[in-house]
C-alpha positions, 0 to 999 in steps of 0.5 A: 130847536129853532123857533120861527120868527113871530109874524107881524100882526096884520094891521087894519086897512083903511082905503080911501082911494076912489075906485075910479082913480087910474094912474100910469103904472105897472100894477105889479111894480106899484104893488111892490112899492105898496108892499114894501111900505106896508111891510115896514109899517107892520114891522114897526108895529102899526095897527092901522094902515091907510091910503088916500089919493088926490088927482090934479091936472098933472099928477096923482098923489097917493098918501100911505099913512100908518099909526106906528111909532114913527121913524127914528132920526137916524132912519130919517137921515138915511131913508133912501140910501142903499144898505143904510136905511134899515132900522131892524136887525137883518134888514137890508135897507133896500126896500125904500130904495127899490120903491123910489127906483120904481116910482121914478121909473114911472115918472113919479117919486116917493117922499116922506111927508111926516113921521112922529109919535102919531105915525108916518106918511109917505107920499107917492106921486105918479103922472096923471093917466091920460084918457085913451092911454 
């Protein structure tokens, strides 16, 4: 008899992004980026996921913050490399590669801001939405 893999615990979300914030991005593609980050955090055992944002003259930065155990040094070294970044058995190592491709296709980027015992923060950067656009 085969048993299903246990589902990750659902983390508590803390959304500190202003409701009026707008970015130039395809909603479904941005959802995919956020989903990849959230899934990775859940698989690592995070209890809380947070999102903060900052809007400046040129861009919007969105920080995705978790309180998980942090990335291993090996994972950090190969973070955005295809087939090399996964730290779990059966992982493809493509989630963050795809996230970076999506962000760059939107004129932005994704970067690891910090990772350690207190958690991990990824920063998404997108062009600022122009009025009327």
